[in-house]
C-alpha positions in Angstrom: 58.7 112.2 65.9 56.1 114.4 64.3 53.5 111.7 64.2 53.6 111.6 68.0 53.2 115.3 68.5 49.9 116.8 69.8 47.7 119.0 67.7 49.1 122.2 69.1 52.7 121.0 68.6 52.0 120.2 64.9 50.4 123.6 64.4 53.4 125.4 65.8 55.8 123.4 63.6 53.7 124.0 60.6 53.6 127.7 61.4 57.4 127.9 61.5 57.7 126.1 58.2 55.0 128.3 56.6 57.0 131.4 57.4 60.1 129.8 55.8 58.1 128.8 52.7 56.6 132.3 52.5 60.0 133.9 52.6 61.3 131.6 49.9 58.3 132.3 47.7 58.8 136.0 48.0 62.4 135.6 47.0 61.5 133.4 44.0 58.9 135.9 42.9 61.4 138.8 43.0 63.9 136.7 41.1 61.6 136.6 38.1 62.6 140.2 37.3 66.3 141.0 37.4 65.6 144.7 37.8 63.6 144.1 41.0 66.0 141.6 42.5 67.6 142.9 45.7 68.9 139.7 47.3 72.0 138.3 49.0 72.3 134.7 50.1 74.9 133.8 52.8 75.5 130.3 54.1 75.5 130.1 57.9 74.7 126.4 58.3 71.5 127.2 56.4 70.8 130.0 53.9 70.4 133.5 55.3 68.5 135.7 53.0 69.0 139.5 53.0 68.7 142.5 50.8 71.9 144.1 49.6 72.2 146.8 52.3 71.4 144.3 55.1 68.4 146.2 56.4 66.3 143.0 56.0 67.4 139.5 56.9 65.7 136.1 57.4 67.2 132.8 58.4 65.8 129.4 59.5 67.6 128.2 62.6 67.6 125.0 64.6 69.6 122.2 66.3 69.4 118.5 66.9 71.2 116.8 69.8 70.9 113.0 70.2 72.4 111.4 73.3 73.2 108.0 74.6 73.8 107.8 78.4 74.9 105.0 80.7 74.6 105.8 84.4 75.7 103.6 87.4 73.5 105.2 90.1 75.0 103.2 93.1 71.7 101.5 93.7 72.8 100.0 97.0 72.8 103.5 98.5 70.4 105.5 96.4 67.8 102.9 95.6 67.6 104.2 92.1 68.2 101.8 89.1 71.1 102.0 86.7 70.3 103.7 83.4 71.2 102.8 79.8 69.1 104.9 77.4 68.9 107.2 74.5 67.4 110.7 74.5 66.6 113.4 72.0 68.1 116.1 74.2 67.2 119.0 72.0 65.3 119.3 68.7 64.7 122.9 67.9 63.4 124.8 64.9 62.9 128.5 64.5 63.5 131.7 62.6 65.5 134.9 63.2 66.0 138.1 61.3 66.2 141.8 60.9 63.5 144.3 59.8 64.4 147.8 58.7 67.9 147.6 60.1 67.0 148.5 63.7 64.5 145.8 64.7 65.4 142.2 65.3 63.3 139.1 66.0 64.0 135.5 67.1 61.6 132.7 67.6 62.5 129.1 68.5 60.7 126.1 69.9 61.9 122.8 71.1 60.2 119.5 70.3 62.4 117.1 72.4 60.6 114.6 74.6 57.6 114.8 72.3 56.6 118.1 74.0 56.8 121.6 72.7 58.5 124.3 74.7 59.2 127.9 73.8 62.9 129.0 73.9 64.0 132.3 72.6 61.0 134.3 71.5 61.5 138.0 71.4 61.6 141.2 69.4 64.4 143.8 69.9 65.1 147.4 69.1 68.8 147.5 68.1 71.6 149.9 67.1 70.3 152.7 69.3 73.7 153.4 70.9 77.2 154.0 69.4 78.6 150.6 70.4 78.9 147.2 68.8 75.8 145.8 70.5 72.8 147.8 71.8 69.5 146.1 72.1 66.3 146.3 74.1 64.6 142.9 74.0 61.0 142.1 74.9 59.8 138.6 75.2 61.2 135.2 76.3 64.9 135.4 76.9 67.7 134.4 79.3 67.8 136.0 82.7 71.5 137.0 82.2 73.4 135.6 85.2 76.4 133.4 84.1 79.0 132.9 81.4 78.1 129.3 80.8 74.4 130.1 81.0 74.4 132.7 78.2 76.8 130.6 76.1 74.6 128.5 73.7 74.3 124.8 74.3 75.8 124.4 70.8 79.1 125.9 72.0 79.5 124.7 75.7 82.4 122.3 76.2 80.5 119.6 78.0 77.1 118.0 77.3 75.5 119.7 80.3 76.1 123.0 82.0 77.5 123.2 85.5 75.3 121.9 88.4 74.6 125.3 90.0 73.0 126.5 86.7 70.4 123.7 87.0 69.9 124.0 90.7 69.5 127.8 90.9 67.1 128.0 87.9 69.2 130.0 85.4 66.7 129.7 82.6 64.6 131.8 80.2 61.7 134.0 81.4 59.3 136.5 79.9 60.5 140.1 80.4 62.4 143.1 79.1 66.2 143.2 78.9 68.7 145.8 77.9 72.0 144.6 76.3 75.1 146.7 75.6 78.6 145.8 74.6 81.7 146.5 72.6 85.1 145.0 71.9 86.2 144.8 75.6 83.0 144.8 77.7 79.4 143.9 78.0 76.4 144.8 80.1 73.0 143.2 80.5 70.1 143.9 82.8 66.4 143.0 82.9 63.1 142.5 84.7 61.1 139.3 84.2 57.9 137.5 85.0 57.1 133.8 84.7 58.7 131.4 82.1 56.3 130.4 79.2 55.3 127.1 80.7 54.0 128.9 83.8 52.4 132.0 82.3 48.9 132.5 83.6 49.5 130.2 86.6 49.9 133.1 89.0 47.6 135.7 90.5 50.7 137.6 91.6 53.4 136.7 89.0 56.8 135.3 90.0 59.4 137.9 89.2 63.2 138.3 88.7 65.6 141.2 88.4 69.1 140.7 87.1 72.2 142.7 86.2 75.5 141.4 84.7 78.7 143.0 83.6 81.8 141.6 81.9 85.2 143.0 80.9 87.8 141.6 78.5 91.0 143.8 79.0 92.8 141.4 76.6 90.8 140.4 73.5 93.1 139.6 70.5 93.3 136.9 67.8 95.4 134.7 70.1 94.6 135.7 73.7 91.5 136.5 75.7 91.1 137.4 79.3 87.5 137.6 80.6 86.0 138.6 84.0 82.5 139.2 85.0 80.0 139.4 87.8 76.2 139.3 88.1 73.4 139.7 90.7 69.8 138.2 90.5 66.9 138.7 92.8 63.7 136.6 92.6 60.3 136.6 94.3 58.0 133.6 94.2 54.5 134.0 92.7 51.1 133.3 94.1 49.2 130.4 92.6 45.8 131.3 91.0 44.5 127.9 92.0 45.5 127.7 95.7 46.1 131.4 96.6 49.4 130.4 98.2 53.0 131.1 97.2 54.7 128.7 94.7 57.9 128.3 96.7 61.3 127.7 95.1 63.2 124.5 95.2 66.9 123.8 94.5 68.2 120.5 93.0 70.5 119.2 90.3 71.5 116.1 88.4 75.1 114.8 88.5 76.1 116.3 85.1 74.0 113.8 83.1 70.5 114.6 82.0 69.1 111.1 82.3 70.4 110.6 85.8 68.2 111.1 88.9 68.7 114.0 91.3 70.5 112.9 94.5 70.7 116.3 96.3 67.6 118.5 96.5 65.7 120.7 98.9 61.9 120.8 99.4 59.9 123.7 98.0 60.5 126.2 100.8 61.9 129.6 99.5 59.7 132.6 98.9 62.6 134.5 97.3 66.3 134.4 96.8 69.4 136.5 96.0 72.2 135.2 93.9 75.7 136.5 93.1 78.0 135.0 90.4 81.6 135.7 89.7 83.1 134.4 86.4 86.4 134.2 84.8 88.0 132.8 81.6 91.3 132.9 79.8 92.1 131.7 76.3 95.6 131.4 74.8 95.4 130.0 71.3 94.2 126.4 71.6 94.2 126.4 75.5 91.2 127.6 77.5 90.4 127.8 81.2 87.0 128.8 82.6 85.4 129.0 86.0 82.5 130.5 88.0 81.4 130.7 91.6 77.8 131.2 92.6 76.3 132.0 96.0 72.6 132.0 96.7 70.8 133.1 99.8 67.3 131.7 100.1 64.4 133.2 102.1 62.8 130.4 104.0 59.1 131.3 104.3 58.2 128.4 106.5 60.8 128.5 109.3 62.2 132.0 108.9 65.6 130.6 108.2 67.9 131.9 105.4 70.3 129.2 104.2 73.2 130.0 101.9 73.9 127.6 99.0 76.9 127.8 96.7 78.2 126.1 93.6 81.3 126.4 91.5 83.3 124.8 88.7 86.6 125.1 86.9 87.4 123.5 83.6 90.3 123.4 81.1 90.4 122.4 77.5 92.9 122.1 74.6 92.3 121.8 70.9 95.0 119.4 69.9 94.4 120.4 66.2 95.1 124.1 66.8 91.6 125.7 66.9 90.8 128.5 69.3 87.5 129.1 71.2 85.6 132.0 69.8 85.0 134.8 72.3 82.3 137.4 71.8 83.2 140.3 74.0 80.1 142.4 73.2 77.9 139.8 74.9 80.4 138.2 77.3 80.1 134.7 76.0 81.7 132.0 73.8 80.5 131.4 70.2 81.1 129.1 67.3 84.6 127.6 66.9 86.0 127.8 63.4 87.2 124.3 62.4 90.5 124.7 60.5 90.3 121.5 58.6 86.7 120.2 58.4 86.1 116.6 57.3 84.1 117.9 54.3 87.4 119.3 52.9 89.3 116.0 53.6 90.6 117.1 57.0 90.5 115.6 60.4 88.1 118.2 61.9 88.8 119.7 65.3 89.7 117.6 68.3 89.3 118.9 71.8 90.1 117.3 75.2 88.7 118.8 78.4 88.3 118.3 82.1 86.0 119.9 84.7 85.6 119.8 88.5 82.0 120.8 89.5 80.7 121.3 93.0 77.2 122.1 94.3 76.5 122.5 98.1 73.0 122.4 99.4 73.8 121.4 102.9 73.4 124.7 104.8 70.3 124.6 106.9 69.6 120.9 106.3 68.6 120.5 110.0 66.5 123.7 110.1 64.4 123.2 106.9 61.5 120.7 107.3 61.8 117.9 104.8 65.4 118.6 103.8 66.4 114.9 104.0 68.4 114.9 100.8 70.1 118.3 101.2 73.8 117.6 100.7 76.9 118.3 98.6 77.7 116.9 95.1 81.2 116.9 93.7 81.7 115.8 90.1 84.8 115.1 88.0 84.4 115.1 84.2 86.7 114.4 81.3 85.6 114.9 77.7 86.7 114.3 74.1 85.0 116.4 71.5 85.3 116.0 67.7 84.0 119.0 65.7 83.7 117.5 62.3 82.7 120.8 60.7 81.7 124.2 62.1 78.1 123.0 62.5 78.4 119.3 63.4 80.1 117.5 66.4 80.4 114.3 68.3 81.0 114.5 72.1 82.1 111.9 74.6 82.3 112.5 78.3 82.8 110.4 81.5 81.8 111.7 84.9 81.9 110.6 88.5 79.9 112.4 91.2 80.3 111.9 94.9 77.4 112.7 97.3 78.2 113.9 100.8 75.4 114.3 103.4 71.7 113.6 103.2 69.9 110.4 102.5 72.3 109.5 99.7 75.5 110.1 101.7 78.5 108.2 100.3 76.9 107.4 96.9 79.1 107.5 93.8 77.4 108.1 90.5 79.4 107.2 87.4 78.2 108.0 83.9 79.2 107.9 80.3 77.5 110.2 77.8 77.8 110.3 74.0 76.2 113.1 71.9 75.8 113.7 68.2 74.8 117.2 67.3 74.1 119.4 64.3 72.9 123.0 64.1 72.0 125.4 61.4 
């Protein structure tokens, strides 16, 4: 893969590796004199180096996710060909750490698709409030708006997040965020400009404001009850090249990243407001999770304000007895502890899951010029996940999406996806 990367991509990759080698060299130099050695090494998928009081930490991080997807795209209706292909869905490398106890950093880039893109890239002032989590982050980070959005792709149940997350652009942007949380609650808010791949494209930058709060009135070793809500407002930016607004568009794939998009709006919105309600419950190896999102778009062309919505509900069960790991201070799910990993001669963790996912872009389809494919997408998914260790997994999912309305009305999109993943 590296041989096909551009010059800038290779330089970024080399820079990350150089930081890692420098840190290793410093460690080796200090190890030459036992009296000067102040080092702890902890294994977290990869070595994490720290001094004995934890005021300095350094860890190389990354993930690789390789997919095979087979998609029947109902060519007779959609006109799109069927798909049988492989994809390097994510290939990330980065570093994270702590400096002088109260300052954190994280930098990670993705090389999938033979392109480089910046993911988390921020510095944070931490531990300034008397709670479990307190950070002020500056840099590229999530616009905190949804439980499944803030949960890492390493730990989500299915291969892809719900359709409304893709359609309503719940992604990372450059800005400043405040995060607070403790054993039974979390709070995040922030103000953001453009994402990294669009920085410098605007004379008047695109912007977003968000606020999210969660509560976990029950959070024990066997039971979790989670509820949350968020609000986001966005304004489109003005292009430096054309002097006109870069209007928002809403569209999504049928829960398979290689599939085409069969419901989508034109670029028409100069701004939007989104509300999300979220809930989850975990009892030992059983888990239920769901969210509802409603977005009101400001139609700059026709003066119309369509309302779109999306929701999902899923359920999963670890037949081998594991429990999903809930992190209340950030209102998200984390790494599952595998009880009997294959490296110790066990069977790993086996999880079966199902989800119903709906995205409705049909409101205003007759009032918005060019909205020929505005419609509704309903998707059923079933999945089987095998977590071989805490850091490795194989995932199999089968999905069927039905399209109502628009140019692809009546289409049924069926897909099978297989993923192998590792992270460190």
